[in-house]
matplotlib code that plots the C-alpha trace (Angstrom):
import matplotlib.pyplot as plt

x = [-20.9, -22.7, -25.4, -29.0, -31.7, -35.1, -38.0, -40.3, -41.1, -39.5, -41.7, -40.0, -38.5, -34.7, -32.1, -29.0, -26.0, -22.3, -19.2, -17.0, -13.6, -14.1, -18.4, -19.2, -22.7, -24.8, -27.7, -30.0, -33.6, -35.6, -37.9, -40.3, -40.5, -43.3, -43.1, -44.7, -45.9, -46.2, -49.5, -51.4, -54.3, -56.2, -55.4, -53.3, -49.3, -46.7, -43.9, -39.5, -37.9, -34.7, -32.2, -30.7, -27.5, -26.9, -23.7, -21.9, -23.9, -26.7, -27.5, -28.6, -30.1, -32.3, -32.9, -34.0, -36.6, -37.8, -39.7, -42.7, -44.2, -42.2, -41.4, -38.3, -35.6, -32.1, -29.2, -26.3, -24.5, -25.4, -22.8, -23.6, -22.0, -21.7, -21.9, -22.6, -25.7, -25.9, -27.1, -24.1, -25.2, -24.1, -26.1, -26.3, -26.6, -27.6, -27.5, -28.1, -25.7, -27.1, -24.8, -27.3, -30.8, -34.4, -36.9, -39.9, -43.3, -44.6, -45.0, -48.0, -49.6, -46.8, -43.2, -40.4, -40.3, -39.3, -43.0, -42.0, -45.1, -43.1, -44.2, -42.7, -41.5, -40.3, -36.6, -35.8, -32.7, -31.6, -32.6, -31.9, -35.7, -37.3, -37.2, -36.5, -40.4, -41.2, -42.4, -41.7, -38.2, -39.3, -35.9, -33.0, -34.7, -33.2, -34.6, -31.5, -27.4, -25.1, -22.4, -18.5, -16.0, -14.8, -18.2, -17.4, -15.8, -14.4]
y = [15.5, 13.1, 11.1, 10.4, 8.0, 7.4, 5.9, 4.5, 1.1, -0.7, -0.2, -4.0, -6.5, -5.8, -7.6, -8.9, -9.4, -9.9, -7.4, -9.6, -8.9, -10.0, -11.8, -9.1, -9.0, -5.8, -4.8, -2.3, -1.7, 1.5, 3.3, 5.4, 8.1, 10.0, 14.0, 14.9, 18.8, 18.8, 18.3, 18.0, 20.2, 16.4, 15.9, 12.9, 12.9, 13.0, 10.6, 10.8, 7.2, 7.1, 4.1, 2.3, -0.2, -2.4, -4.7, -7.6, -9.8, -6.7, -7.3, -11.0, -10.3, -7.7, -9.7, -13.1, -10.9, -8.2, -7.8, -5.1, -2.7, -3.3, -0.5, -0.1, 2.4, 3.6, 4.7, 5.2, 9.0, 9.5, 8.9, 10.3, 9.5, 9.6, 7.5, 7.3, 5.8, 3.1, 6.9, 8.7, 10.6, 11.8, 10.5, 11.5, 9.6, 9.5, 6.5, 5.8, 3.6, 2.1, 0.7, 0.1, -1.1, -1.6, -4.0, -1.1, -2.8, -6.0, -5.2, -6.8, -8.7, -10.9, -11.4, -11.3, -13.7, -16.3, -16.2, -15.9, -13.4, -10.0, -7.5, -4.5, -2.8, -6.3, -6.3, -10.1, -12.0, -13.9, -17.9, -18.0, -18.5, -15.1, -11.5, -8.8, -8.2, -11.3, -12.9, -16.0, -16.7, -15.9, -17.9, -16.2, -12.8, -9.6, -6.9, -4.5, -5.0, -3.4, -3.0, -4.3, -2.5, -5.8, -5.7, -3.0, -2.9, 0.6]
z = [39.4, 37.1, 39.0, 37.9, 40.1, 37.4, 38.8, 35.7, 33.9, 31.5, 27.9, 26.7, 27.8, 28.7, 25.4, 26.9, 24.6, 25.2, 24.5, 21.2, 23.6, 27.2, 26.9, 29.4, 29.3, 28.9, 28.7, 27.0, 28.1, 28.3, 30.8, 30.6, 33.0, 33.6, 33.7, 36.9, 36.3, 32.7, 31.6, 27.6, 27.2, 26.9, 31.2, 29.3, 31.7, 29.7, 29.3, 28.5, 26.9, 28.3, 27.4, 29.6, 29.6, 32.4, 32.6, 34.6, 36.7, 36.5, 33.1, 33.2, 36.2, 34.5, 31.6, 33.5, 36.3, 34.3, 31.6, 30.2, 32.0, 35.5, 37.6, 38.4, 40.3, 38.0, 40.0, 37.2, 35.2, 31.3, 28.7, 25.1, 22.1, 18.8, 15.2, 11.6, 10.4, 7.1, 5.4, 6.6, 8.8, 12.4, 15.1, 18.7, 21.4, 26.1, 27.3, 31.1, 32.5, 35.4, 38.3, 40.6, 39.6, 42.2, 41.6, 42.1, 41.5, 40.1, 36.6, 35.2, 37.5, 37.9, 38.6, 36.6, 33.2, 35.9, 36.6, 40.7, 42.0, 44.0, 46.3, 45.4, 48.5, 49.8, 50.6, 49.8, 51.4, 48.6, 49.7, 53.7, 54.8, 54.7, 54.5, 56.5, 56.4, 57.5, 54.5, 53.0, 51.1, 47.2, 46.1, 45.2, 43.4, 44.0, 44.9, 44.0, 42.6, 42.1, 38.9, 40.7, 39.1, 36.8, 35.6, 33.6, 30.3, 30.0]

ax = plt.figure().add_subplot(projection="3d")
ax.plot(x, y, z, "-o")
ax.set_aspect("equal")
plt.show()
């Protein structure tokens, strides 16, 4: 079984690109995930920096609404690979391919790049008058999305 669940904050804005053959959207970002039990001698908490890859419509949604500092939960799988760099050395990679991204917090005091405010923990209904907590509708801002089978190019 290959399943990963992570909660962390984006270290930079997602980078969106498209595959050459099928023009499938691909977003990449790095998630800083705290190590809950490992602390340095000076009392600072340490973190792991994990590369995340998202495909399809959720890649476009990630690029649109996520930004540096935003807290998210990721559900996906680990994928390893390798390539030869410009110096001819073999480089091994480990990434998490996300099939679910859930927006948890507001990041740096605001919503995503669209400028809409978002209060973490609320689930938005996508535009039919408000969320399940009786809050006003915030437009089409989702709190989670999943990849469909045809979104993943392999």
